[in-house]
C-alpha positions as CSV (number, residue, x, y, z in Angstrom):
1,X,-4.3,9.4,6.0
2,X,-2.8,6.5,5.0
3,X,-4.7,5.2,1.7
4,X,-4.9,2.7,-0.6
5,X,-6.0,2.5,-4.7
6,X,-7.5,-0.9,-5.3
7,X,-9.4,-2.0,-8.9
8,X,-6.8,0.0,-11.1
9,X,-4.7,-1.1,-13.5
10,X,-1.1,0.3,-11.6
11,X,0.8,3.3,-12.5
12,X,2.9,5.1,-14.1
13,X,-0.3,5.1,-16.2
14,X,0.0,4.6,-19.9
15,X,-3.2,3.6,-21.5
16,X,-6.5,4.0,-19.1
17,X,-8.0,6.7,-17.6
18,X,-8.8,5.5,-14.7
19,X,-5.0,5.0,-14.3
20,X,-4.9,8.7,-15.1
21,X,-7.1,9.9,-12.6
22,X,-5.6,7.6,-9.6
23,X,-2.0,9.0,-10.8
24,X,-3.2,11.9,-10.8
25,X,-4.7,11.8,-7.4
26,X,-2.6,9.5,-5.8
27,X,0.4,12.0,-6.8
28,X,-1.5,15.0,-5.2
29,X,-2.2,13.1,-2.3
30,X,1.1,12.0,-1.4
31,X,2.3,15.7,-1.7
32,X,0.2,16.5,1.1
33,X,2.0,14.5,3.2
34,X,-0.2,11.7,3.7
35,X,1.1,8.1,2.9
36,X,-0.4,5.9,-0.7
37,X,0.0,2.5,-1.9
38,X,-1.3,1.7,-5.0
39,X,-1.4,-2.4,-5.8
40,X,-0.4,-2.7,-9.0
41,X,-1.5,-5.3,-11.6
42,X,2.1,-7.1,-12.5
43,X,1.1,-7.0,-16.7
44,X,0.9,-3.8,-16.5
45,X,4.2,-2.4,-13.5
46,X,7.0,-3.1,-14.5
47,X,9.2,-5.4,-11.6
48,X,11.7,-2.6,-11.9
49,X,9.2,0.2,-10.4
50,X,8.7,-0.5,-6.0
51,X,7.8,4.1,-5.8
52,X,6.6,6.9,-8.0
53,X,5.5,10.6,-7.3
54,X,5.4,10.1,-3.7
55,X,3.8,6.9,-4.1
56,X,3.9,3.6,-2.7
57,X,3.8,0.5,-5.6
58,X,2.7,-3.3,-4.8
59,X,2.8,-5.4,-7.0
60,X,0.8,-8.3,-7.7
61,X,0.3,-10.9,-10.1
62,X,-3.2,-11.8,-12.0
63,X,-4.8,-13.4,-14.6
64,X,-4.3,-11.8,-18.3
65,X,-7.8,-12.4,-19.9
66,X,-11.1,-10.4,-19.9
67,X,-13.1,-12.2,-17.4
68,X,-10.6,-12.3,-14.8
69,X,-7.9,-9.9,-14.3
70,X,-9.0,-7.2,-12.8
71,X,-11.1,-9.1,-10.4
72,X,-8.4,-11.5,-9.4
73,X,-5.9,-9.0,-9.0
74,X,-8.7,-7.0,-6.4
75,X,-9.1,-10.5,-4.7
76,X,-5.2,-10.0,-4.2
77,X,-5.3,-7.1,-3.2
78,X,-7.7,-7.3,-1.1
79,X,-6.3,-9.7,0.9
80,X,-2.7,-7.8,1.1
81,X,-3.7,-4.9,2.0
82,X,-6.1,-6.4,4.9
83,X,-5.2,-6.0,8.1
84,X,-1.5,-3.2,7.2
85,X,-3.5,-0.5,9.8
86,X,-4.5,2.2,6.2
87,X,-7.2,4.5,7.8
88,X,-8.9,4.3,3.9
89,X,-9.1,1.2,1.5
90,X,-10.5,3.4,-1.9
91,X,-11.6,0.9,-5.0
92,X,-12.2,2.1,-8.2
93,X,-15.0,1.1,-11.2
94,X,-17.4,-1.4,-10.5
95,X,-15.9,-5.3,-10.7
96,X,-12.7,-4.6,-8.6
97,X,-15.4,-2.8,-6.2
98,X,-17.4,-6.3,-5.6
99,X,-14.8,-7.1,-1.9
100,X,-15.7,-3.2,-0.6
101,X,-17.8,-5.3,1.9
102,X,-15.2,-7.9,2.3
103,X,-12.4,-4.7,3.0
104,X,-15.2,-2.9,5.5
105,X,-15.8,-6.4,7.5
106,X,-12.0,-6.9,7.6
107,X,-10.4,-4.0,9.1
108,X,-11.3,-0.8,11.0
109,X,-10.4,1.5,7.3
110,X,-13.2,3.3,6.1
111,X,-14.0,1.7,2.7
112,X,-15.0,4.1,-0.5
113,X,-15.5,3.5,-4.2
114,X,-15.5,5.6,-7.3
115,X,-17.6,4.6,-10.3
116,X,-16.5,5.8,-13.4
117,X,-18.6,4.6,-15.6
118,X,-21.3,1.4,-16.2
119,X,-19.0,-1.4,-17.2
120,X,-22.0,-3.4,-16.5
121,X,-23.6,-2.1,-19.8
122,X,-20.8,-2.5,-21.5
123,X,-21.6,-4.4,-25.2
124,X,-18.1,-6.5,-24.5
125,X,-19.5,-8.3,-21.9
126,X,-21.2,-11.7,-21.7
127,X,-24.7,-12.1,-20.4
128,X,-23.4,-13.7,-17.2
129,X,-20.9,-11.1,-17.5
130,X,-23.5,-8.8,-17.4
131,X,-25.2,-10.2,-13.7
132,X,-22.4,-10.4,-12.4
133,X,-21.6,-6.8,-12.5
134,X,-25.1,-5.9,-12.3
135,X,-24.5,-7.0,-8.7
136,X,-21.5,-5.2,-8.7
137,X,-23.5,-1.8,-9.7
138,X,-25.9,-2.8,-6.2
139,X,-22.9,-3.4,-4.2
140,X,-20.6,-0.2,-5.1
141,X,-24.4,1.7,-3.6
142,X,-24.3,-0.3,-0.3
143,X,-21.3,-1.4,0.2
144,X,-18.4,0.9,0.8
145,X,-18.7,3.7,3.5
146,X,-18.9,6.8,1.1
147,X,-19.7,6.2,-2.8
148,X,-17.8,9.0,-5.7
149,X,-19.4,9.2,-8.7
150,X,-17.4,11.2,-11.7
151,X,-20.2,12.6,-13.8
152,X,-24.1,14.2,-12.1
153,X,-25.5,11.9,-14.8
154,X,-24.1,8.5,-12.9
155,X,-25.2,10.6,-9.4
156,X,-28.9,10.9,-10.5
157,X,-28.4,7.6,-11.9
158,X,-27.5,5.9,-8.0
159,X,-29.7,8.8,-6.6
160,X,-33.2,7.2,-9.0
161,X,-31.8,3.3,-8.6
162,X,-30.4,2.7,-5.3
163,X,-32.2,5.5,-3.2
164,X,-28.1,6.4,-2.5
165,X,-26.4,9.8,-2.4
166,X,-23.0,10.0,-3.9
167,X,-20.7,12.4,-3.8
168,X,-20.1,14.1,-7.3
169,X,-16.3,14.3,-8.0
170,X,-15.6,14.6,-10.9
171,X,-12.4,14.6,-13.0
172,X,-9.5,16.7,-13.6
173,X,-7.9,18.6,-16.7
174,X,-4.0,19.2,-16.9
175,X,-2.5,20.4,-19.9
176,X,1.2,20.4,-21.2
177,X,2.6,24.1,-21.2
178,X,3.1,25.0,-24.5
179,X,4.0,25.5,-27.4
180,X,3.2,21.9,-29.4
181,X,5.4,21.7,-33.1
182,X,3.5,19.7,-35.4
183,X,7.6,17.9,-35.5
184,X,6.8,14.6,-33.8
185,X,3.9,13.8,-34.8
186,X,4.9,14.6,-38.4
187,X,7.5,12.1,-37.7
188,X,5.1,9.6,-36.6
189,X,2.5,10.0,-37.6
190,X,3.0,11.9,-41.6
191,X,0.1,14.7,-40.3
192,X,1.1,18.4,-39.9
193,X,-1.3,20.8,-37.7
194,X,-4.9,21.2,-38.8
195,X,-4.3,18.5,-41.4
196,X,-6.7,15.9,-39.4
197,X,-9.5,14.5,-37.5
198,X,-9.1,13.1,-34.2
199,X,-9.7,10.0,-31.6
200,X,-8.3,8.8,-29.0
201,X,-10.1,5.4,-26.9
202,X,-10.2,2.4,-25.9
203,X,-10.9,0.7,-29.2
204,X,-14.3,-0.9,-27.9
205,X,-17.8,-0.7,-29.4
206,X,-19.8,1.6,-26.6
207,X,-16.6,3.9,-28.0
208,X,-17.7,3.7,-31.2
209,X,-15.6,4.8,-33.3
210,X,-16.2,2.3,-36.3
211,X,-18.9,4.9,-37.1
212,X,-16.4,7.5,-36.4
213,X,-14.6,5.7,-39.5
214,X,-17.5,5.6,-41.8
215,X,-18.3,9.0,-41.3
216,X,-15.4,10.1,-42.0
217,X,-15.0,7.8,-45.3
218,X,-18.3,10.3,-45.9
219,X,-16.2,13.5,-45.8
220,X,-15.6,15.4,-48.9
221,X,-12.4,16.7,-47.0
222,X,-8.5,16.4,-47.9
223,X,-8.3,15.3,-43.9
224,X,-6.9,12.3,-41.9
225,X,-8.0,10.6,-39.2
226,X,-5.3,9.3,-36.8
227,X,-7.4,7.0,-34.0
228,X,-5.3,7.1,-30.8
229,X,-5.7,3.6,-28.8
230,X,-5.6,-0.2,-29.1
231,X,-7.5,-3.5,-27.6
232,X,-9.3,-4.0,-24.5
233,X,-9.9,-7.3,-24.8
234,X,-11.4,-6.4,-28.2
235,X,-9.3,-8.0,-30.7
236,X,-12.2,-9.4,-32.7
237,X,-13.2,-5.7,-33.4
238,X,-10.2,-4.1,-33.8
239,X,-9.3,-6.2,-36.2
240,X,-12.9,-5.5,-37.9
241,X,-11.6,-1.5,-38.1
242,X,-8.5,-2.4,-40.0
243,X,-10.2,-4.0,-42.5
244,X,-12.9,-1.7,-43.3
245,X,-10.2,0.9,-43.6
246,X,-7.8,-1.6,-45.2
247,X,-8.2,0.5,-48.5
248,X,-7.6,4.4,-47.6
249,X,-4.5,5.0,-46.1
250,X,-6.2,8.6,-45.0
251,X,-7.3,6.6,-41.6
252,X,-4.0,6.0,-39.4
253,X,-3.7,3.9,-36.4
254,X,-1.9,4.7,-34.0
255,X,-1.9,3.2,-31.3
256,X,-1.5,4.0,-27.8
257,X,0.3,7.2,-27.7
258,X,0.9,9.3,-24.3
259,X,2.7,12.0,-23.3
260,X,4.4,14.4,-25.5
261,X,3.6,13.5,-28.6
262,X,-0.3,12.9,-27.1
263,X,0.0,16.4,-26.3
264,X,1.1,17.5,-29.7
265,X,-1.6,15.3,-31.7
266,X,-4.3,17.0,-28.8
267,X,-3.5,20.3,-30.1
268,X,-2.4,19.9,-33.6
269,X,-5.7,18.3,-34.4
270,X,-8.2,20.2,-36.9
271,X,-10.9,19.1,-34.7
272,X,-11.5,15.9,-31.1
273,X,-13.6,13.5,-31.8
274,X,-16.2,11.5,-29.2
275,X,-18.6,9.7,-30.6
276,X,-19.2,7.1,-27.1
277,X,-22.6,5.8,-26.6
278,X,-21.7,5.0,-23.0
279,X,-19.0,7.0,-20.7
280,X,-18.4,8.3,-17.0
281,X,-16.7,11.8,-17.7
282,X,-14.8,11.3,-20.4
283,X,-10.7,12.1,-19.0
284,X,-10.0,12.6,-23.2
285,X,-12.8,14.6,-23.6
286,X,-11.5,17.3,-21.0
287,X,-7.9,16.6,-22.2
288,X,-8.9,18.2,-26.0
289,X,-11.3,20.7,-24.9
290,X,-8.2,22.2,-22.2
291,X,-6.1,22.2,-25.3
292,X,-8.4,24.8,-27.2
293,X,-8.8,22.0,-30.1
294,X,-12.6,22.4,-31.4
295,X,-15.2,18.9,-30.1
296,X,-17.5,17.0,-31.6
297,X,-19.0,14.5,-29.9
298,X,-22.1,12.7,-29.3
299,X,-25.0,13.8,-27.3
300,X,-24.5,10.9,-24.6
301,X,-25.5,13.2,-20.3
302,X,-22.1,12.8,-19.7
303,X,-20.9,15.0,-23.2
304,X,-23.8,17.7,-22.3
305,X,-21.9,18.2,-18.5
306,X,-19.0,19.2,-20.3
307,X,-20.9,20.7,-23.5
308,X,-23.4,22.2,-22.8
309,X,-25.4,22.5,-25.7
310,X,-23.9,22.4,-29.7
311,X,-22.2,25.6,-31.2
312,X,-18.9,27.1,-32.1
313,X,-16.1,24.3,-31.1
314,X,-18.3,22.7,-29.9
315,X,-20.2,20.2,-32.2
316,X,-22.8,17.4,-30.9
317,X,-25.3,14.6,-32.8
318,X,-27.3,12.3,-31.9
319,X,-25.5,9.4,-30.0
320,X,-25.5,6.3,-32.5
321,X,-26.3,8.9,-36.0
322,X,-24.0,8.5,-38.8
323,X,-25.6,11.3,-41.1
324,X,-25.6,13.0,-37.6
325,X,-22.4,12.7,-37.2
326,X,-21.5,13.7,-41.0
327,X,-23.5,16.3,-40.2
328,X,-21.7,17.7,-36.8
329,X,-18.1,16.8,-38.8
330,X,-18.8,19.8,-42.0
331,X,-20.1,22.2,-39.7
332,X,-17.2,21.6,-37.3
333,X,-15.4,22.2,-40.4
334,X,-16.8,24.4,-42.1
335,X,-15.2,28.0,-40.9
336,X,-11.8,27.8,-38.7
337,X,-11.7,30.7,-37.5
338,X,-15.5,30.9,-35.6
339,X,-14.5,27.2,-34.4
340,X,-11.2,27.6,-33.0
341,X,-12.6,30.9,-31.9
342,X,-15.4,28.6,-29.4
343,X,-12.7,25.8,-29.0
344,X,-10.3,28.3,-27.0
345,X,-13.9,30.2,-24.9
346,X,-14.6,26.2,-23.9
347,X,-11.0,25.3,-23.3
348,X,-10.7,28.3,-20.3
349,X,-14.8,27.0,-18.8
350,X,-12.9,23.9,-18.4
351,X,-9.2,24.7,-17.6
352,X,-11.3,26.3,-14.5
353,X,-13.9,24.0,-14.3
354,X,-12.2,20.7,-14.3
355,X,-8.7,20.7,-11.9
356,X,-7.1,18.2,-10.2
357,X,-6.2,20.3,-6.8
358,X,-10.1,20.2,-6.8
359,X,-10.7,17.0,-6.9
360,X,-8.4,16.1,-4.1
361,X,-10.2,19.0,-1.6
362,X,-13.5,17.5,-2.3
363,X,-11.5,13.4,-1.9
364,X,-9.6,14.8,1.2
365,X,-13.2,15.8,2.3
366,X,-15.3,12.3,1.8
367,X,-12.4,10.3,3.2
368,X,-12.7,13.0,6.1
369,X,-16.2,12.1,6.8
370,X,-15.9,8.8,6.0
371,X,-13.8,8.5,9.1
372,X,-15.7,11.4,11.3
373,X,-13.3,14.0,11.5
374,X,-15.7,16.8,9.8
């Protein structure tokens, strides 16, 4: 099949869960003999890059603003993909997929869209943007030939809200082989194995890093907090976070971290903490669990799909409850050996259940169904 991906910032992936998803899926599709093109944003992918892991990269301009970045690039990408003879045009995320009906009308290709989360509910958007994204959510249920979601919770919502049965294909996970010494993170961030809590994600209100910082400052433990991530058109929010810890040198603002250094941070953390109010199916949660790292997470449905219930190695608290997060952190820190044993059992389950090769098997089946080949 000839396949085009539209909506992601591009590959190689640095920051961004959708970008990592497209890289993992697209590279495996290319390995299986498919012709894969990824439409990339010029402000994300260097001009020198023309291909990566068997995928052809098409770099197009965009407008680097919160409201126009994704939409402008997706419009240009849809136009560029028209008439190119693709079998599948695959959109990612709500906003970019607003052009899926256009792609269906102008091409013989079948159109697929993956929903990674309900972007219309993210707090960074104002009223007009939220209304546009709610319209995009409706389009995602009616415009593509096939709609894919990454969590069972999203599948239930599409059936309930739109009467649309969608394909459930979760994210996958792949861990770097060990061992993972702490030399690099010790040099860069001044932390050692077992001596810090870890947060990884965009610094946006719905991921609640502010809640984590407040809860961390109430702990009576000799630990540090490493916050990996950066702004997503949320500079004022990030600045407020940094001001709140200006006098607390235990909080390390690491910025975006990738590759082996991020693997060291995951593998050596005392616990990974994800206090989000809103998620699709967070790859950071899967990655932390796959490194056998104890997890503390809010009890939102996507997290419960992975963690199921509170227990050693998988501590839960009510989303938004600061005292509950403090208590969950204290439970996670109380008995290190029990937490590590529970985390190892969770990691084994996650590595078996969330595999990228299974993701690609399911996605190929969606493509073939759309093309009428099955």
